[in-house]
C-alpha positions as CSV (number, residue, x, y, z in Angstrom):
1,M,0.0,-0.1,0.2
2,D,1.3,3.4,-1.0
3,V,0.2,5.5,2.1
4,N,1.2,8.7,0.3
5,A,-1.3,7.8,-2.5
6,V,-4.1,7.0,0.0
7,I,-3.5,10.3,1.6
8,A,-3.5,12.1,-1.8
9,F,-6.7,10.7,-2.6
10,L,-8.6,11.3,0.4
11,S,-7.3,14.9,0.3
12,Y,-9.7,15.2,-2.8
13,G,-12.9,14.4,-0.1
14,I,-11.2,17.3,1.9
15,Q,-11.6,19.7,-1.1
16,L,-15.2,18.6,-1.4
17,K,-16.0,19.9,2.5
18,Q,-14.4,23.2,1.7
19,M,-16.3,23.6,-1.9
20,P,-19.5,25.2,-1.8
21,R,-22.4,24.3,-3.9
22,T,-22.1,27.1,-6.6
23,G,-25.7,27.2,-8.0
24,W,-27.3,28.1,-4.2
25,V,-24.2,30.8,-3.9
26,Q,-25.4,32.2,-7.0
27,R,-29.0,32.2,-5.9
28,G,-27.8,34.2,-2.7
29,V,-28.5,31.4,-0.2
30,P,-26.7,32.0,3.0
31,G,-24.5,29.6,4.6
32,A,-25.1,27.2,1.1
33,E,-24.2,23.9,1.4
34,N,-20.8,22.3,0.3
35,V,-20.5,19.7,-2.2
36,A,-19.7,17.0,0.6
37,A,-22.7,17.6,2.5
38,H,-24.7,17.3,-0.5
39,S,-22.9,14.1,-1.4
40,Y,-23.9,12.6,2.3
41,G,-27.4,13.6,1.3
42,V,-27.2,11.6,-2.1
43,V,-25.9,8.6,-0.3
44,L,-28.6,9.0,2.7
45,T,-31.3,9.4,0.2
46,A,-30.1,6.4,-2.0
47,L,-29.8,4.2,1.2
48,T,-33.6,5.2,2.1
49,L,-34.8,5.0,-1.5
50,A,-33.4,1.5,-1.7
51,E,-35.7,0.3,0.7
52,L,-38.7,1.5,-1.0
53,V,-38.3,0.5,-4.5
54,D,-39.7,-2.6,-6.0
55,E,-36.6,-3.6,-8.0
56,P,-33.8,-5.6,-6.5
57,L,-30.9,-3.7,-5.8
58,D,-27.0,-4.3,-5.0
59,L,-26.9,-1.7,-2.1
60,A,-23.1,-1.8,-1.8
61,R,-23.0,-1.0,-5.6
62,L,-25.7,1.6,-5.1
63,L,-24.0,3.2,-2.1
64,A,-20.5,3.4,-3.8
65,L,-22.2,4.9,-7.2
66,A,-23.8,7.7,-4.6
67,T,-20.2,8.2,-2.8
68,L,-18.4,8.6,-6.0
69,H,-21.1,10.5,-8.1
70,D,-19.6,14.1,-7.4
71,L,-16.0,13.2,-6.5
72,P,-14.6,14.8,-10.0
73,E,-15.8,18.1,-8.6
74,A,-12.7,18.4,-6.3
75,L,-11.0,19.2,-9.7
76,T,-13.6,20.9,-12.0
77,S,-15.3,22.6,-9.2
78,D,-19.4,22.5,-8.9
79,I,-20.4,23.6,-12.5
80,P,-24.2,25.0,-11.8
81,S,-26.8,24.6,-14.5
82,P,-26.8,28.2,-15.7
83,V,-23.2,27.8,-16.7
84,K,-24.2,24.9,-18.8
85,R,-26.1,27.3,-21.1
86,F,-22.9,28.5,-22.7
87,F,-21.6,24.9,-23.6
88,P,-22.0,24.3,-27.3
89,Q,-25.2,22.7,-27.3
90,S,-24.1,19.8,-29.6
91,V,-21.7,18.7,-26.8
92,E,-23.4,19.8,-23.5
93,A,-23.8,16.6,-21.6
94,S,-20.7,15.1,-23.4
95,L,-18.2,17.9,-22.6
96,K,-19.1,17.9,-18.7
97,T,-18.9,14.3,-18.9
98,D,-15.6,14.3,-20.5
99,L,-14.3,16.9,-18.1
100,E,-15.4,14.9,-15.2
101,R,-14.3,11.5,-16.6
102,G,-10.6,13.3,-17.0
103,A,-10.8,14.5,-13.6
104,M,-11.9,11.1,-12.0
105,R,-9.0,9.2,-13.9
106,E,-6.7,11.6,-12.4
107,I,-8.0,11.4,-8.9
108,V,-8.2,7.4,-8.7
109,G,-5.2,7.0,-11.2
110,E,-2.8,6.1,-8.6
111,M,-5.1,3.7,-6.4
112,P,-5.0,0.2,-6.6
113,F,-8.9,-0.1,-7.0
114,G,-8.8,3.0,-9.3
115,G,-9.9,1.1,-12.3
116,A,-12.8,-0.7,-10.5
117,W,-13.7,2.7,-9.2
118,M,-13.7,3.9,-12.9
119,V,-16.0,1.3,-14.1
120,L,-18.5,2.3,-11.4
121,W,-18.2,5.9,-12.4
122,E,-18.9,4.7,-15.7
123,E,-21.8,2.8,-14.8
124,L,-23.1,5.5,-13.1
125,H,-22.9,7.5,-16.6
126,A,-24.1,5.1,-18.6
127,A,-27.6,5.2,-16.5
128,E,-28.5,1.7,-17.3
129,S,-28.6,-0.3,-14.1
130,A,-31.1,0.2,-11.4
131,E,-28.7,1.3,-9.1
132,S,-27.2,4.0,-11.6
133,R,-30.8,5.2,-12.2
134,L,-31.6,5.4,-8.4
135,T,-28.3,7.3,-7.6
136,H,-29.5,9.9,-10.3
137,D,-32.8,10.2,-8.4
138,A,-31.2,10.4,-5.4
139,D,-28.9,13.3,-6.9
140,K,-31.9,15.3,-7.9
141,L,-34.3,14.5,-4.9
142,D,-31.6,15.6,-2.4
143,M,-31.3,18.9,-4.4
144,F,-35.1,19.4,-4.3
145,L,-35.1,18.7,-0.6
146,Q,-32.2,21.3,-0.1
147,A,-34.3,23.6,-2.0
148,Y,-37.1,23.1,0.1
149,S,-35.5,23.3,3.1
150,Y,-33.5,26.7,2.2
151,E,-37.0,28.4,1.1
152,R,-38.4,27.2,4.6
153,Q,-35.4,28.5,6.3
154,M,-35.8,31.8,4.4
155,G,-39.5,32.0,4.7
156,T,-39.5,32.7,1.1
157,R,-40.4,31.2,-2.3
158,A,-36.9,32.7,-3.8
159,L,-36.2,29.1,-5.4
160,A,-39.1,29.2,-7.4
161,E,-37.2,28.7,-10.5
162,F,-36.3,24.9,-9.0
163,W,-39.9,24.1,-9.3
164,T,-41.4,25.8,-12.1
165,V,-41.1,22.5,-14.5
166,P,-42.1,19.4,-12.6
167,F,-39.5,16.7,-12.7
168,T,-39.8,13.0,-13.6
169,F,-38.0,10.3,-11.6
170,A,-37.2,7.1,-12.9
171,F,-38.7,5.2,-9.6
172,A,-42.2,5.4,-8.4
173,A,-41.1,5.8,-5.0
174,T,-39.0,8.7,-5.6
175,Q,-41.6,10.3,-7.6
176,A,-44.0,9.8,-4.9
177,V,-41.6,11.8,-2.4
178,Y,-40.8,14.6,-4.8
179,D,-44.7,15.0,-5.5
180,E,-45.2,15.5,-1.9
181,L,-42.8,18.0,-1.3
182,R,-43.9,20.1,-4.3
183,R,-47.7,19.8,-2.8
184,R,-46.0,21.0,0.4
185,R,-44.3,23.7,-1.2
186,E,-47.4,24.7,-3.0
187,H,-49.7,24.6,-0.2
188,G,-47.0,26.7,2.1
189,E,-46.5,23.8,4.2
190,W,-43.1,24.7,6.0
């Protein structure tokens, strides 16, 4: 075991603890969460949703995907949605994925398990397995839960842009939680 490589690798996780979620900062949210807090939220949400879906899941794989989903942001930073509109439309999704793929390779490159973790990361982006689809659901649901929480704390509907277009999730259980969250927000149930 190369202890220096382990320390270097884990340092990327520390960077995520110090990196605020840019989208919240851009919208003036005081005390915006950092990327590591969001990642924890995704892991907890994925773990919870795993108990609610009807499809069989590999829980270890699901939690690994959820844990790794934003790790490349330690190098790319948190690229907020408004910035993506400046990407050439023909390559928008692939450009961000390619940037993150390069960052992920650099982050896990020295680790003996780096290849296996790259396979997991690629699985997440292919979004073909139940675990990857549920991770994507958890990622979006955590964002909506956070938006709801911030609006509740601020006593305002300042994040209305997040709620303008209803979102469709891959799993019925996730959709039910989201739909209830929207209902509560619409009725001012803070």
